[in-house]
C-alpha positions, 0 to 999 in steps of 0.5 A: 845629392846625386844631381849636385855630384854630377853637376860638380864633375861637369862644371870643372874642366880639370876634374878627373873624379869618377862618377861611379866613385862619387855615387859609391861615396854619396851620403845616402850610399855611405849610410846604407853601408853603415847599417851592414854591420848592425844588420848582420850582427843582429840577424846573422844568427838566422844563417847559422841556425839553418833556418834560412840556409839553402843547401844548393848554395854549396855547389861544386865551385862554392864549397871550398869557399863556404868551408873557408869563410864559415869560421871567419863569419861565425867569429864576426857574428860573435864579436859584432855585438861586442863592438856595438853593444845593445843600448850604447850610444853607437848602437843608437846612432846606427839605429837612427841612421837606419831610421833616416833611410827607411820608414821600416827595416825588417831585422829578420832576413828574408834569406841568407847565404855564405856571403850576404843576406837580404832584408825587406825595407821601405824607403822614405818615399814609400818604395818597398826594397830588398836590401842585400848586405855583405856579411862584415869582413868577408871582403877583407878575408876573401884572399886569405880564404882562397889561400887557405883553400889552395893549401888545403887542396894541395895537402889532399892532393899529396895524400890522394895523388888522384885528386884532381880538383885543384881547378876549384882554386882557379874558379874561386879566384876568378869568381869570388871577387866578382861575387863580392862586388855588388855593383857588378851584380847590379850591372849583370842584372841590368844587362840580362834584363835588357838582353832578354827584354823580348820575354814579357814573363821575365822580371828582373828587380830594378837597381837603386844605384844612388843607394848602392855600394860594393857591399850593400845593394838596394833593389826593387822588392819582388816576391813569389813562390819558389820555382820548385814549389808545385803546390804553390803553383797549383794553389795560385792557378799557375801552369807548371808546364808553362813555367817549365817551358819558359825557364828553358826558353830563358836559359837556352836564349842565355846559353846558346844565343847570347853566351851570357849565362846566369849560373845560380838558378837554384829555387831561392833565386828563381821565383814565380808569381801570377800577375793579378792584372793580366793573369800571366805567370811571371818568372822572377830571376834574383841574385846576379852575382855569378854569370858565365861569359862564353866565347864564341868558339865554345858556344858554337861547339856547344850548340852543335853538340846539343844538336847532335844529341837531340838528333842522336847523331853519334858521329857528331856527338863524338866530334864535338865532345872531343872538341870540348875536351872530353876525349875518349870519354865522350860517352860519359860526357854525353850522359853527364850533360843530358843526365840520360843513360848511354842507351837513351842517348843513342836512342834519342833523348827526346823520344821518351822521358826519364823512367824511374829505373833509368834514374836509379841506374844513372845515380848508382853508376855516378859513384862507380865512374867518379875517377872518370868524372873527375878526369873529365872536369879537369879536362873540359874548358873552365866555361863548362864547369858552371854550365854543368852546375846550371844544368843540374839545378835546372834538372832539379827544378824540372824533377820537382815539377814533374816536367823533366826531359819533356819534348818542348824543352828540347824543341826550345833548345833546337830553336836557339841552337839553329838561330845561333849557328845561323847568326854565326854563319851569316857573320862569317860570310861575305857572300850575299847569296850565301847569307840568303841561303843560310837564312832560308835554311834557318827558316825551313828548319824552324818551320819544321820544328813548329810543325812537329810541335803542332803534331805533338800538341795535337797528339796529346789534346782531345781535339787530336785524339778526336781527329785521329779517331775520326780518320781511323774510323773513316779508314776502316769504313772505307775497307 
């Protein structure tokens, strides 16, 4: 079918049809789209029974959208079965179309959220796939939902003049149409897989374009334990420190080097699995609907800010925090980015892990500084909002794995910042001598980080302890 469509376009010189439109209109894709209403109607109750609802789905940017759409989706679930009565001719027709596409299709969703749910299925050729189906009427209702959210926030603003969350509407207007387009999600998945192809531990599901539309996405089925499930990793012989390091590498590369960031790394979207053949642990990245594209100037300021934070260079922390919109609230901004106290930021965030007392202090002070936090969120560039959410989700994973604020995560960030800034500087320099100088400085800085990492490894290993004890004994024997 796909080949016939391609041939039709290539043979007619005057043909102005768009291939993507044809792919979306192919018989197979349209059949896949038809099952959306039936699958959502027969299994949607799992979402509202809280069996599959992930509270992380309701982040700061999504909360307004979720509230506005819940009533609409709930009504749709109540009415869908009436429009397709069980046992009716239409119901049987839809079921037969599902059987034409799939050898098997699991009615119970693997997971469900405010926009869509995912089912496991097997195609006629034996491939096991994940079928992501958008809830009925969400697409048509989305503009009304945003308008409702805007009206509600304006009402709150009138009652509470200090309320500064109108940017929620701006973000919803920008992000919701992208998340509703599953073809866009497929393109994001392929882009990030290509962008991070050098990381052999990363797995991104393959997209089956010939069976996908804007509302139904068919992907390679991948399974594993959630990235915050320490017990699962221990049972399967997966090193939690390795997973934490590799996750940090992925996101440091996305944020600092590429400026294309997967902004929904909650545990349901990041799985881990040990490969039986190689014994290596893989990180599986799912749900590619929400990405943040960072501008070059923002990315460079963000790189330099993190370099200053890691080096505890307070002058540069102040400089680059102000450039990112923090103004006089730069100490609070630094604490929000690192989730550390101002005392720890001044001392150096890589010097010691977060203590229980510091964690309590941070949590208790958050409520006291809510007006200032609100002001900061209103002033920083919109690109920062999803990064703050991403940082919080990653820290939550590190806390669950007991690897939070480890030195290795900061070392990986340092490497990526150095590479990103050096690449930028080379691109702006016309002098060959200057470009060589930048490359030599980059190499020296990376070598220093590798040397420091080796020192930390020796310090924490049995071999290192034995060497230190031997040197100590030799020192005392000499005197």
